[in-house]
C-alpha positions as semicolon CSV with decimal commas, in nm:
position;residue;x (nm);y (nm);z (nm)
1;X;0,003;-0,007;-0,008
2;X;0,105;0,374;-0,047
3;X;0,185;0,621;0,193
4;X;-0,157;0,806;0,203
5;X;-0,343;0,489;0,287
6;X;-0,086;0,418;0,612
7;X;-0,092;0,797;0,703
8;X;-0,501;0,743;0,717
9;X;-0,463;0,428;0,942
10;X;-0,309;0,647;1,216
11;X;-0,647;0,747;1,322
12;X;-0,754;0,377;1,323
13;X;-0,709;0,163;1,638
14;X;-0,663;-0,206;1,523
15;X;-0,743;-0,522;1,659
16;X;-0,421;-0,662;1,546
17;X;-0,077;-0,522;1,429
18;X;0,166;-0,795;1,302
19;X;0,526;-0,679;1,273
20;X;0,673;-0,858;0,993
21;X;0,496;-1,014;0,662
22;X;0,705;-1,309;0,582
23;X;0,533;-1,673;0,602
24;X;0,460;-1,672;0,966
25;X;0,287;-1,299;0,952
26;X;0,109;-1,341;0,641
27;X;-0,061;-1,687;0,733
28;X;-0,155;-1,542;1,047
29;X;-0,285;-1,240;0,905
30;X;-0,488;-1,473;0,680
31;X;-0,586;-1,718;0,995
32;X;-0,738;-1,427;1,203
33;X;-0,941;-1,288;0,900
34;X;-1,070;-1,621;0,826
35;X;-1,140;-1,728;1,210
36;X;-1,259;-1,337;1,292
37;X;-1,374;-1,149;0,989
38;X;-1,490;-0,865;1,187
39;X;-1,140;-0,799;1,331
40;X;-0,887;-0,520;1,195
41;X;-0,569;-0,667;1,091
42;X;-0,236;-0,438;0,992
43;X;0,056;-0,620;0,879
44;X;0,367;-0,437;0,855
45;X;0,632;-0,561;0,638
46;X;0,997;-0,390;0,516
47;X;1,013;-0,483;0,170
48;X;0,796;-0,419;-0,118
49;X;0,652;-0,699;-0,332
50;X;0,660;-0,862;-0,563
51;X;0,946;-1,080;-0,416
52;X;1,157;-1,270;-0,687
53;X;1,019;-1,649;-0,710
54;X;1,385;-1,748;-0,620
55;X;1,364;-1,552;-0,287
56;X;1,655;-1,587;-0,060
57;X;1,454;-1,776;0,219
58;X;1,484;-2,098;0,338
59;X;1,176;-2,321;0,445
60;X;1,067;-2,435;0,119
61;X;0,972;-2,820;0,227
62;X;0,700;-2,875;0,449
63;X;0,570;-3,186;0,606
64;X;0,231;-3,317;0,725
65;X;0,158;-3,096;1,037
66;X;0,269;-2,741;0,865
67;X;0,109;-2,872;0,546
68;X;-0,233;-2,933;0,720
69;X;-0,209;-2,587;0,869
70;X;-0,166;-2,414;0,527
71;X;-0,451;-2,654;0,384
72;X;-0,691;-2,486;0,670
73;X;-0,627;-2,167;0,547
74;X;-0,798;-2,247;0,226
75;X;-0,481;-2,311;0,054
76;X;-0,516;-2,662;-0,054
77;X;-0,627;-2,611;-0,421
78;X;-0,357;-2,342;-0,464
79;X;-0,099;-2,546;-0,341
80;X;-0,157;-2,814;-0,562
81;X;-0,178;-2,579;-0,873
82;X;0,094;-2,345;-0,792
83;X;0,372;-2,552;-0,593
84;X;0,496;-2,935;-0,578
85;X;0,374;-3,245;-0,400
86;X;0,643;-3,374;-0,204
87;X;0,745;-3,746;-0,241
88;X;0,850;-3,762;0,140
89;X;1,150;-3,737;0,290
90;X;1,463;-3,909;0,128
91;X;1,778;-4,014;0,288
92;X;2,111;-4,114;0,111
93;X;2,339;-4,215;0,387
94;X;2,710;-4,358;0,375
95;X;3,020;-4,172;0,252
96;X;2,971;-3,898;-0,018
97;X;3,285;-4,047;-0,146
98;X;3,126;-4,370;-0,261
99;X;2,890;-4,361;-0,582
100;X;2,551;-4,293;-0,493
101;X;2,420;-4,624;-0,574
102;X;2,663;-4,807;-0,347
103;X;2,518;-4,590;-0,048
104;X;2,195;-4,671;0,149
105;X;1,873;-4,482;0,027
106;X;1,578;-4,436;0,244
107;X;1,262;-4,305;0,181
108;X;0,916;-4,379;0,003
109;X;0,840;-4,619;-0,241
110;X;0,478;-4,477;-0,293
111;X;0,291;-4,141;-0,273
112;X;0,215;-4,034;0,065
113;X;-0,151;-4,060;0,132
114;X;-0,146;-3,755;0,347
115;X;0,020;-3,464;0,133
116;X;0,272;-3,230;0,183
117;X;0,433;-2,969;-0,045
118;X;0,762;-2,840;-0,178
119;X;0,703;-2,423;-0,145
120;X;0,870;-2,181;-0,369
121;X;0,887;-1,906;-0,082
122;X;0,889;-1,637;-0,346
123;X;0,580;-1,744;-0,532
124;X;0,371;-1,836;-0,193
125;X;0,451;-1,524;-0,059
126;X;0,376;-1,276;-0,348
127;X;0,026;-1,471;-0,369
128;X;-0,052;-1,449;0,049
129;X;0,041;-1,052;0,003
130;X;-0,237;-1,072;-0,268
131;X;-0,464;-1,294;-0,055
132;X;-0,491;-1,100;0,281
133;X;-0,516;-0,787;0,114
134;X;-0,817;-0,959;-0,047
135;X;-0,935;-1,071;0,287
136;X;-0,940;-0,696;0,420
137;X;-0,591;-0,689;0,579
138;X;-0,414;-0,370;0,538
139;X;-0,054;-0,464;0,409
140;X;0,191;-0,171;0,461
141;X;0,490;-0,280;0,265
142;X;0,833;-0,117;0,262
143;X;0,773;-0,003;0,617
144;X;0,977;-0,072;0,910
145;X;0,871;-0,118;1,234
146;X;1,024;0,147;1,454
147;X;0,930;0,163;1,865
148;X;0,677;-0,046;2,018
149;X;0,523;0,058;2,359
150;X;0,332;-0,221;2,514
151;X;0,088;-0,151;2,773
152;X;-0,029;-0,361;3,045
153;X;-0,399;-0,478;3,097
154;X;-0,630;-0,320;2,859
155;X;-0,453;-0,034;2,769
156;X;-0,395;-0,022;2,373
157;X;-0,029;-0,088;2,263
158;X;0,150;0,186;2,072
159;X;0,354;0,108;1,751
160;X;0,581;0,345;1,529
161;X;0,615;0,248;1,164
162;X;0,855;0,407;0,947
163;X;0,795;0,403;0,554
164;X;1,054;0,457;0,345
165;X;0,899;0,729;0,137
166;X;0,676;0,898;0,418
167;X;0,660;1,046;0,753
168;X;0,668;0,848;1,052
169;X;0,291;0,682;1,174
170;X;0,191;0,594;1,505
171;X;-0,085;0,337;1,557
172;X;-0,274;0,197;1,836
173;X;-0,382;-0,170;1,850
174;X;-0,507;-0,407;2,105
175;X;-0,285;-0,710;1,994
176;X;0,083;-0,699;1,876
177;X;0,239;-0,992;1,707
178;X;0,578;-1,029;1,653
179;X;0,657;-1,193;1,328
180;X;1,010;-1,026;1,238
181;X;1,182;-1,368;1,204
182;X;1,567;-1,357;1,326
183;X;1,557;-0,983;1,359
184;X;1,314;-1,059;1,668
185;X;1,184;-0,744;1,771
186;X;1,044;-0,840;2,112
187;X;1,220;-1,154;2,196
188;X;1,551;-1,003;2,185
189;X;1,428;-0,674;2,330
190;X;1,262;-0,858;2,644
191;X;1,567;-1,092;2,681
192;X;1,323;-1,415;2,601
193;X;1,586;-1,600;2,422
194;X;1,692;-1,928;2,541
195;X;1,948;-2,155;2,417
196;X;1,873;-2,515;2,279
197;X;2,237;-2,670;2,328
198;X;2,215;-2,763;1,963
199;X;2,497;-2,599;1,788
200;X;2,464;-2,628;1,430
201;X;2,532;-2,416;1,131
202;X;2,354;-2,362;0,775
203;X;2,416;-2,266;0,435
204;X;2,223;-2,257;0,128
205;X;2,165;-2,115;-0,215
206;X;1,946;-2,153;-0,524
207;X;2,052;-2,266;-0,857
208;X;1,878;-2,209;-1,188
209;X;1,716;-2,538;-1,298
210;X;1,631;-2,868;-1,199
211;X;1,870;-3,098;-1,016
212;X;1,757;-3,423;-1,062
213;X;1,891;-3,700;-0,795
214;X;1,834;-3,983;-1,040
215;X;2,091;-3,820;-1,310
216;X;2,361;-3,861;-1,036
217;X;2,346;-4,246;-1,136
218;X;2,469;-4,392;-1,444
219;X;2,179;-4,494;-1,682
220;X;2,294;-4,843;-1,717
221;X;2,253;-4,906;-1,347
222;X;1,924;-5,070;-1,404
223;X;1,868;-5,128;-1,034
224;X;1,891;-4,781;-0,967
225;X;1,664;-4,658;-1,236
226;X;1,410;-4,932;-1,307
227;X;1,225;-4,902;-0,975
228;X;0,868;-4,775;-0,970
229;X;0,967;-4,462;-0,764
230;X;1,277;-4,367;-0,971
231;X;1,106;-4,076;-1,161
232;X;0,993;-3,930;-0,891
233;X;1,289;-3,931;-0,641
234;X;1,347;-3,545;-0,751
235;X;1,009;-3,432;-0,563
236;X;1,146;-3,564;-0,265
237;X;1,352;-3,360;-0,026
238;X;1,660;-3,538;-0,088
239;X;1,932;-3,554;0,210
240;X;2,309;-3,670;0,114
241;X;2,421;-3,756;0,483
242;X;2,751;-3,817;0,634
243;X;2,901;-3,789;0,984
244;X;2,825;-3,437;1,109
245;X;2,651;-3,304;0,835
246;X;2,396;-3,317;0,550
247;X;2,314;-3,139;0,208
248;X;1,948;-3,075;0,079
249;X;1,828;-3,072;-0,237
250;X;1,492;-2,928;-0,287
251;X;1,299;-2,873;-0,597
252;X;1,085;-2,588;-0,638
253;X;0,799;-2,514;-0,891
254;X;0,961;-2,230;-1,030
255;X;1,196;-2,473;-1,200
256;X;1,495;-2,390;-0,961
257;X;1,634;-2,594;-0,726
258;X;1,717;-2,507;-0,337
259;X;2,052;-2,658;-0,222
260;X;2,148;-2,647;0,148
261;X;2,437;-2,765;0,370
262;X;2,376;-2,846;0,747
263;X;2,717;-2,888;0,996
264;X;2,764;-2,967;1,357
265;X;2,990;-2,769;1,547
266;X;3,109;-3,134;1,715
267;X;3,240;-3,216;1,341
268;X;3,303;-2,888;1,150
269;X;3,333;-2,538;1,232
270;X;3,095;-2,235;1,102
271;X;3,405;-2,167;0,851
272;X;3,295;-2,477;0,637
273;X;2,953;-2,276;0,564
274;X;3,068;-1,918;0,603
275;X;3,037;-1,856;0,206
276;X;2,947;-1,985;-0,117
277;X;3,320;-2,072;-0,187
278;X;3,343;-2,243;0,128
279;X;3,024;-2,442;0,093
280;X;3,110;-2,543;-0,244
281;X;3,469;-2,667;-0,128
282;X;3,283;-2,862;0,151
283;X;3,103;-3,034;-0,109
284;X;3,398;-3,103;-0,307
285;X;3,565;-3,268;-0,036
286;X;3,276;-3,448;0,125
287;X;2,989;-3,489;-0,159
288;X;3,200;-3,512;-0,495
289;X;2,906;-3,632;-0,678
290;X;2,712;-3,345;-0,562
291;X;2,935;-3,104;-0,603
292;X;3,029;-3,245;-0,992
293;X;2,628;-3,219;-1,056
294;X;2,595;-2,891;-0,942
295;X;2,879;-2,751;-1,149
296;X;2,686;-2,655;-1,465
297;X;2,423;-2,497;-1,276
298;X;2,387;-2,085;-1,215
299;X;2,384;-1,963;-0,853
300;X;2,117;-1,729;-0,783
301;X;2,173;-1,631;-0,443
302;X;2,361;-1,751;-0,122
303;X;2,308;-1,716;0,248
304;X;2,428;-1,894;0,586
305;X;2,289;-1,892;0,973
306;X;2,552;-1,942;1,250
307;X;2,402;-2,126;1,549
308;X;2,077;-2,151;1,394
309;X;1,887;-2,303;1,685
310;X;1,698;-2,113;1,964
311;X;1,388;-2,132;2,184
312;X;1,189;-1,847;2,356
313;X;1,110;-1,808;2,728
314;X;0,749;-1,728;2,658
315;X;0,563;-1,641;2,323
316;X;0,240;-1,512;2,470
317;X;0,111;-1,249;2,716
318;X;-0,198;-1,208;2,928
319;X;-0,101;-0,820;2,812
320;X;-0,181;-0,929;2,474
321;X;0,120;-0,973;2,272
322;X;0,259;-1,290;2,094
323;X;0,574;-1,391;1,909
324;X;0,575;-1,636;1,612
325;X;0,777;-1,789;1,352
326;X;1,165;-1,755;1,382
327;X;1,097;-1,416;1,594
328;X;1,037;-1,706;1,873
329;X;1,173;-2,023;1,825
330;X;1,412;-2,219;1,578
331;X;1,502;-2,609;1,600
332;X;1,642;-2,764;1,305
333;X;1,576;-2,801;0,903
334;X;1,640;-3,172;0,903
335;X;1,269;-3,293;0,901
336;X;1,138;-2,970;0,743
337;X;0,968;-2,834;1,084
338;X;0,969;-2,486;1,018
339;X;0,643;-2,485;0,895
340;X;0,483;-2,728;1,173
341;X;0,583;-2,432;1,439
342;X;0,435;-2,158;1,219
343;X;0,115;-2,341;1,263
344;X;0,173;-2,426;1,614
345;X;0,260;-2,036;1,699
346;X;-0,006;-1,862;1,489
347;X;-0,259;-2,140;1,604
348;X;-0,187;-2,058;1,966
349;X;-0,202;-1,666;1,892
350;X;-0,549;-1,693;1,710
351;X;-0,666;-1,905;2,063
352;X;-0,531;-1,616;2,246
353;X;-0,739;-1,355;2,035
354;X;-1,015;-1,612;2,074
355;X;-1,019;-1,618;2,465
356;X;-0,981;-1,246;2,447
357;X;-1,294;-1,206;2,263
358;X;-1,492;-1,422;2,456
359;X;-1,369;-1,274;2,811
360;X;-1,157;-1,540;2,928
361;X;-0,807;-1,552;3,148
362;X;-0,565;-1,430;2,907
363;X;-0,319;-1,479;3,179
364;X;-0,379;-1,831;3,257
365;X;-0,408;-1,902;2,854
366;X;-0,070;-1,768;2,793
367;X;0,105;-1,966;3,064
368;X;-0,033;-2,264;2,909
369;X;0,055;-2,210;2,579
370;X;0,406;-2,065;2,635
371;X;0,454;-2,381;2,832
372;X;0,330;-2,613;2,563
373;X;0,497;-2,425;2,299
374;X;0,824;-2,461;2,485
375;X;0,792;-2,821;2,560
376;X;0,707;-2,884;2,161
377;X;1,046;-2,676;2,091
378;X;1,244;-2,865;2,330
379;X;1,139;-3,218;2,259
380;X;1,184;-3,132;1,859
381;X;1,547;-3,026;1,918
382;X;1,622;-3,369;2,119
383;X;1,577;-3,523;1,754
384;X;1,898;-3,353;1,629
385;X;2,111;-3,215;1,905
386;X;2,320;-3,543;1,921
387;X;2,224;-3,699;1,598
388;X;2,607;-3,574;1,436
389;X;2,718;-3,938;1,434
390;X;2,412;-4,119;1,346
391;X;2,412;-3,932;0,989
392;X;2,666;-4,137;0,891
393;X;2,551;-4,471;0,981
394;X;2,292;-4,626;0,754
395;X;2,120;-4,871;0,982
396;X;2,111;-4,620;1,271
397;X;1,968;-4,355;1,095
398;X;1,707;-4,636;0,962
399;X;1,614;-4,702;1,304
400;X;1,597;-4,336;1,413
401;X;1,358;-4,265;1,133
402;X;1,141;-4,528;1,215
403;X;1,127;-4,393;1,581
404;X;1,084;-4,057;1,484
405;X;0,804;-4,064;1,250
406;X;0,615;-4,318;1,477
407;X;0,652;-4,025;1,750
408;X;0,574;-3,744;1,526
409;X;0,261;-3,885;1,392
410;X;0,116;-4,016;1,679
411;X;0,144;-3,705;1,919
412;X;0,248;-3,383;1,778
413;X;0,042;-3,428;1,473
414;X;-0,265;-3,554;1,622
415;X;-0,220;-3,297;1,942
416;X;-0,250;-3,036;1,625
417;X;-0,479;-3,200;1,406
418;X;-0,754;-3,276;1,675
419;X;-0,674;-2,924;1,843
420;X;-0,605;-3,034;2,174
421;X;-0,394;-2,735;2,227
422;X;-0,707;-2,561;2,270
423;X;-0,793;-2,768;2,584
424;X;-0,732;-2,582;2,918
425;X;-0,673;-2,622;3,291
426;X;-0,739;-3,002;3,406
427;X;-0,853;-3,117;3,070
428;X;-0,487;-2,971;2,907
429;X;-0,304;-3,117;3,217
430;X;-0,468;-3,468;3,124
431;X;-0,271;-3,506;2,820
432;X;0,079;-3,375;2,944
433;X;0,200;-3,693;3,091
434;X;0,130;-3,873;2,726
435;X;0,356;-3,607;2,567
436;X;0,593;-3,614;2,849
437;X;0,646;-3,945;2,828
438;X;0,677;-3,978;2,438
439;X;0,939;-3,683;2,474
440;X;1,131;-3,903;2,763
441;X;1,147;-4,182;2,537
442;X;1,223;-4,023;2,226
443;X;1,541;-3,837;2,438
444;X;1,628;-4,169;2,538
445;X;1,618;-4,314;2,196
446;X;1,828;-4,065;2,067
447;X;2,123;-4,114;2,283
448;X;2,063;-4,482;2,210
449;X;2,102;-4,456;1,838
450;X;2,399;-4,196;1,898
451;X;2,594;-4,489;2,085
452;X;2,514;-4,738;1,825
453;X;2,664;-4,513;1,563
454;X;2,999;-4,478;1,792
455;X;3,006;-4,818;1,885
456;X;2,978;-5,020;1,594
457;X;3,071;-4,776;1,296
458;X;2,980;-4,986;0,961
459;X;2,972;-4,918;0,576
460;X;2,631;-4,860;0,440
461;X;2,428;-5,145;0,272
462;X;2,382;-5,101;-0,070
463;X;2,050;-5,061;-0,198
464;X;1,692;-4,922;-0,109
465;X;1,488;-4,937;0,229
466;X;1,139;-4,846;0,238
467;X;1,045;-4,581;0,505
468;X;0,788;-4,650;0,599
469;X;0,751;-4,988;0,488
470;X;0,405;-5,126;0,389
471;X;0,209;-5,264;0,562
472;X;0,345;-5,125;0,945
473;X;0,284;-4,964;1,226
474;X;0,421;-4,648;1,058
475;X;0,168;-4,684;0,743
476;X;-0,092;-4,705;1,012
477;X;0,034;-4,409;1,226
478;X;0,036;-4,179;0,887
479;X;-0,310;-4,263;0,761
480;X;-0,459;-4,209;1,113
481;X;-0,368;-3,837;1,016
482;X;-0,659;-3,844;0,806
483;X;-0,911;-3,892;1,132
484;X;-1,106;-3,685;1,332
485;X;-1,155;-3,737;1,670
486;X;-1,293;-3,575;2,005
487;X;-1,057;-3,484;2,254
488;X;-1,159;-3,818;2,464
489;X;-1,097;-4,017;2,150
490;X;-0,767;-3,842;2,075
491;X;-0,665;-3,919;2,406
492;X;-0,733;-4,307;2,427
493;X;-0,541;-4,304;2,065
494;X;-0,246;-4,165;2,213
495;X;-0,233;-4,352;2,504
496;X;-0,263;-4,685;2,269
497;X;0,037;-4,540;2,033
498;X;0,235;-4,471;2,374
499;X;0,188;-4,807;2,479
500;X;0,326;-4,971;2,129
501;X;0,582;-4,710;2,164
502;X;0,720;-4,880;2,487
503;X;0,733;-5,204;2,307
504;X;0,907;-5,057;2,018
505;X;1,160;-4,902;2,227
506;X;1,251;-5,227;2,408
507;X;1,281;-5,408;2,059
508;X;1,503;-5,143;1,924
509;X;1,713;-5,178;2,252
510;X;1,727;-5,538;2,165
511;X;1,824;-5,485;1,810
512;X;2,117;-5,217;1,896
513;X;2,285;-5,481;2,173
514;X;2,255;-5,745;1,883
515;X;2,429;-5,472;1,635
516;X;2,688;-5,363;1,865
517;X;2,795;-5,700;2,013
518;X;2,862;-5,849;2,335
519;X;3,226;-5,673;2,345
520;X;3,037;-5,346;2,355
521;X;2,781;-5,396;2,561
522;X;2,890;-5,249;2,856
523;X;2,967;-4,938;2,667
524;X;2,604;-4,920;2,509
525;X;2,441;-4,950;2,826
526;X;2,647;-4,699;3,001
527;X;2,640;-4,429;2,727
528;X;2,281;-4,494;2,611
529;X;2,187;-4,509;2,991
530;X;1,946;-4,789;2,900
531;X;1,861;-4,847;3,273
532;X;1,714;-4,513;3,260
533;X;1,474;-4,592;3,007
534;X;1,197;-4,690;3,197
535;X;1,091;-4,962;2,956
536;X;0,992;-5,308;3,031
537;X;1,098;-5,623;2,773
538;X;0,872;-5,925;2,804
539;X;1,039;-6,263;2,945
540;X;0,884;-6,416;2,651
541;X;1,022;-6,182;2,399
542;X;1,357;-6,240;2,522
543;X;1,319;-6,619;2,491
544;X;1,257;-6,551;2,137
545;X;1,611;-6,452;2,077
546;X;1,806;-6,682;1,815
547;X;1,508;-6,827;1,661
548;X;1,441;-6,825;1,313
549;X;1,171;-6,888;1,017
550;X;0,817;-6,991;1,148
551;X;0,935;-7,049;1,496
552;X;1,011;-6,668;1,502
553;X;0,756;-6,536;1,349
554;X;0,509;-6,722;1,610
555;X;0,722;-6,622;1,910
556;X;0,759;-6,252;1,785
557;X;0,468;-6,011;1,886
558;X;0,325;-5,790;1,583
559;X;0,536;-5,493;1,698
560;X;0,864;-5,690;1,719
561;X;0,788;-5,826;1,350
562;X;0,729;-5,484;1,239
563;X;1,073;-5,346;1,360
564;X;1,255;-5,644;1,229
565;X;1,078;-5,624;0,883
566;X;1,166;-5,255;0,841
567;X;1,538;-5,331;0,971
568;X;1,586;-5,640;0,824
569;X;1,721;-5,956;1,005
570;X;1,947;-5,929;1,315
571;X;2,309;-5,998;1,299
572;X;2,268;-6,250;1,588
573;X;2,594;-6,167;1,748
574;X;2,415;-6,219;2,097
575;X;2,250;-6,467;2,289
576;X;1,945;-6,525;2,524
577;X;2,169;-6,566;2,849
578;X;2,386;-6,274;2,756
579;X;2,061;-6,068;2,734
580;X;1,947;-6,186;3,070
581;X;2,266;-6,140;3,222
582;X;2,344;-5,761;3,072
583;X;1,994;-5,614;3,107
584;X;1,773;-5,881;3,320
585;X;1,651;-5,582;3,567
586;X;1,446;-5,444;3,249
587;X;1,282;-5,835;3,186
588;X;0,905;-5,855;3,278
589;X;0,661;-6,111;3,208
590;X;0,447;-6,009;2,917
591;X;0,145;-5,806;3,072
592;X;0,079;-5,519;2,826
593;X;-0,242;-5,473;2,634
594;X;-0,372;-5,196;2,439
595;X;-0,627;-4,970;2,560
596;X;-0,964;-5,130;2,511
597;X;-1,124;-4,793;2,416
598;X;-0,862;-4,655;2,159
599;X;-1,025;-4,604;1,833
600;X;-0,921;-4,817;1,555
601;X;-0,645;-4,622;1,298
602;X;-0,732;-4,610;0,952
603;X;-0,540;-4,832;0,750
604;X;-0,361;-5,201;0,720
605;X;-0,317;-5,305;1,084
606;X;-0,027;-5,541;1,135
């Protein structure tokens, strides 16, 4: 909008002023207007549109939760038309000095039922700017946010806007939302930044044209090229992984490709990604096939971030302010969770506005939502903090993906999809133990995967490993994302999945013990803290150790068979007596059963 409409807005009291018009701010504006059409909303954004399609931002890849959020904003048809359906997450693990076909490939073998998207951020944000103006939002482009004076209670906040081509404008608003990204207008000013103990760095750039992973392998390799999914590999978020690093290849609907590199400080200093020259040199050394394939492409832009991960002490206040997007917290790019956390923060903010309109207790609601958000961020960071060694170990990475997918689809996704975050008081507290136990188990499992990678390094097994495999408990959990349940039904479902998680954790413990071998068991138990997991392994399951064929199939539970079907046959490095001697304190008679009231998940059960 021009200078005159912004000057006119100075006489208006707004319901909501959103500082920042990136993906978080634009989607929040659309969400607020769709949920509360009568509210007046202004978005102040320092850049002027249109943005170039290959705009200099990360966050092109979305997964199920963030994709569902975008769809709820009325964008499903738009995303299908203007962006790319994502062919899941795909991981190529093992030394980058090996030909691609000699590394382990882990990923989907068929189109995911619950969709996600590859987002061309420039195109998306340009279109969202147009959409929110059509929705009735005032968009102040080319406008910086100056001083913000937050007022207590019911007093109106005061905001100073600084258009580049006009005089400063002072506004008043009931709500102020910080969506300024890493500039973080409020988080830094109010000293709300909290660390995550996850020191990692990233660089990224776009190239003009389509980078197709399938082209990395000679055409005569029929095993690689003749699979049913070969023609779709390029639509995946493709990861090339080694110890302490991973590179991404993400296709964009504009025809360009996003390339990125993530390194952990435990293995590589920030200097490795500080600039384009160093990033390309890293590829030359560690991923020479990628470097060779990128050589003909024109580089369109470059960016980097040092120590990108951070959390926020509180993102919502009873005094009617909120912090969303990267202005609040950022986890890690590996599983593409950026849009997930935009979904959480924006939806929490809309819920605060709803409570305000209904005359509810904003102070208590802000306390609940800030605590829930902080715990979700912390639980997510646990997936990445100590994963550097796992990134170079194909078998440990496969097990990690199995666990991480199961936990993600079973708890955080259902928490959001079924809108359990809208619960308050005792009802919200009732789901807390389930979330805490999922987070606790996940933290323990990450230690287990890391210890496995350190104690039993192994070359990758060439070939493809389906993730998720069909049929499997993972497919079941993925398909269940389509269901709509009441809070009680959702709680029963998540409790049932938690019971399964306890069994799966025990099964993976046994698997890792077998993988590292008897000589490394003591070190494994110490490094992973296995006795701290709190899981129980049935006596019947331990007695099945060493069985083969039909006898093994009859002896193993469906969940144990599911893990084994995904990860392959165990190496049989340890026997039953060794298991009983080393972890006997964890062994119990089999007593667990799933909750009788849990709703049945859609899909193929085990």
